[in-house]
C-alpha positions as CSV (number, residue, x, y, z in Angstrom):
1,M,-16.2,-3.9,-2.0
2,R,-13.7,-3.5,0.4
3,T,-11.2,-0.2,0.8
4,R,-8.1,-0.1,3.1
5,Q,-6.1,3.1,2.8
6,F,-2.6,2.8,3.2
7,E,0.8,5.8,4.4
8,I,3.4,4.3,1.6
9,P,7.2,6.3,2.8
10,Q,8.9,7.9,0.1
11,E,12.0,5.6,-0.4
12,L,9.0,2.5,-0.4
13,I,7.3,3.7,-3.0
14,A,7.9,1.9,-5.9
15,D,7.5,-1.1,-4.9
16,F,4.6,-0.2,-3.3
17,F,3.3,0.9,-6.9
18,T,5.0,-2.3,-8.5
19,T,3.6,-4.9,-6.4
20,A,-0.4,-3.0,-6.5
21,E,0.2,-3.5,-10.3
22,Q,1.4,-6.7,-10.7
23,E,-2.0,-7.7,-8.7
24,D,-3.8,-5.7,-10.5
25,L,-6.0,-3.6,-8.1
26,E,-7.6,0.0,-7.9
27,I,-6.0,2.7,-6.3
28,E,-6.9,5.8,-5.8
29,L,-4.5,8.9,-4.3
30,I,-5.7,10.8,-1.5
31,E,-3.1,13.2,0.0
32,V,0.8,14.0,0.8
33,N,0.4,13.3,4.8
34,E,2.9,16.1,6.6
35,D,5.3,13.3,6.5
36,D,5.8,13.5,2.8
37,E,4.3,10.1,2.9
38,L,1.3,9.2,0.0
39,V,-2.0,8.2,1.7
40,V,-3.5,6.3,-1.1
41,E,-6.8,4.1,-1.3
42,I,-7.4,0.9,-2.9
43,R,-10.6,-0.8,-3.4
44,Y,-10.8,-4.3,-3.7
45,D,-13.0,-7.8,-3.4
46,N,-13.1,-10.2,-1.0
47,E,-11.3,-12.1,-4.0
48,E,-8.5,-10.3,-4.4
49,R,-7.5,-10.0,0.0
50,D,-4.5,-11.9,-0.4
51,S,-3.3,-9.3,-3.1
52,V,-4.1,-6.0,-0.7
53,M,-2.7,-9.0,2.4
54,N,0.8,-8.4,0.2
55,L,0.4,-5.1,0.6
56,V,-0.1,-4.9,4.2
57,E,3.0,-7.6,4.1
58,L,5.3,-5.5,2.0
59,L,4.3,-1.6,4.9
60,D,5.1,-4.1,8.1
61,D,8.5,-6.1,6.8
62,Y,8.8,-2.1,5.8
63,Y,8.5,-0.7,9.4
64,G,9.9,-4.2,11.0
65,E,13.5,-3.3,9.1
66,E,13.3,0.3,10.0
67,E,13.2,-0.9,13.8
68,D,15.4,-2.7,13.8
């Protein structure tokens, strides 16, 4: 089993958790960091890699729009 940590900005929390729930991923809240972002850890198997990559793309899209 693999793990990946994500730092989720407040504006993206609902979309992130909705996507993770739809993908049936196991999420553990680690902490709230100094930027008030949620730090979560997702445990996944190789078969769930594409689902985790969907979350990575969601964050990439968010930060890409933030830079514009």
